[in-house]
N, C-alpha and C positions, 0 to 999 in steps of 0.2 A: 504494500500500500504506500502510495506517495505521501510525503510529508505534507502536513497542513500549511507549512510555510510556503509551499509552491502555490501561486495563484490558481484559483479554481479553473479558469479557462485553459491554463497551461496543463493542469492535471488532466482535464478532459481531452486535450490534444494528445498528450502522451498515451493515455489509455486508448484513444482511437488509433494511434500509430501501431500500438501493440496488436490490436485486433486486426487492423489492415495487414500488417506483416504476416500474422498467422494465416489469414485468409489467402494471401498471395502465395505464401509458401505451400499451403495445402493444395491449391490449384496446380502449382508447378509440380508438386510431388505426384498428384494424380495423373498429370500429363506424362510424366516419366514412367509411371507404373502401367497405365492403361493404353497410352499411345506410343510407347517405346521411344519417347524423345530422350535426348541426353540432358543431364543436369547442366544448366548454364547460368552462372551467377550474373553475368552482364544482362542477360535477358530478364532474369528475375528482378534485378534492380530497375530496369526499364519499365517492366510491367508494374512494379510498385509505384513508380513515379506517375505513370498514366492513371492508375487506379486512385492514387492520392488526389490527382486533379479532378477526377470524376466525383470522388467523395466530397470534395470541396464544393463542386457545382451542385451536388445533391443536398448541401446544407450542413456539412460537418464543420461547424464554426471553430471548433477547437483546433483543427489542423491549421487554420489561418493564423492562429495565435503563435504558432511555432514557425521557425524557418526550416521547414522540412527539406527543402532543396539542399541546405547545408548538411543536414543529417544524412541524406542519401550520398552526397559526395564523400563525407567522412566514412560512411559505410563501405564505399567502393575502395577507398584507400586501405582500410583495415582488411577487407576481404582480399584485396590484391596481395597484401603482405602475407596473409594467412595461407592463401592458395598458391602462392609463388608465381602469380601471373606477371 
């Protein structure tokens, strides 16, 4: 649970990101299992970014409170280091 010191709108945004990330990861996993696609971190991050935009358009206000673009870029750097890309 996030600290009460974090503003409510940012807590909502972080919770939304966690749900969105789980959703995108689940869809990617299903694609790999059932459609025999290969795991692809770059595609996963791209789909996350597209879905985030769609969720914002659908009214996920908490996402707008965060600079999610920066989060995705940092995630790419960390994943690149982790996967040796």
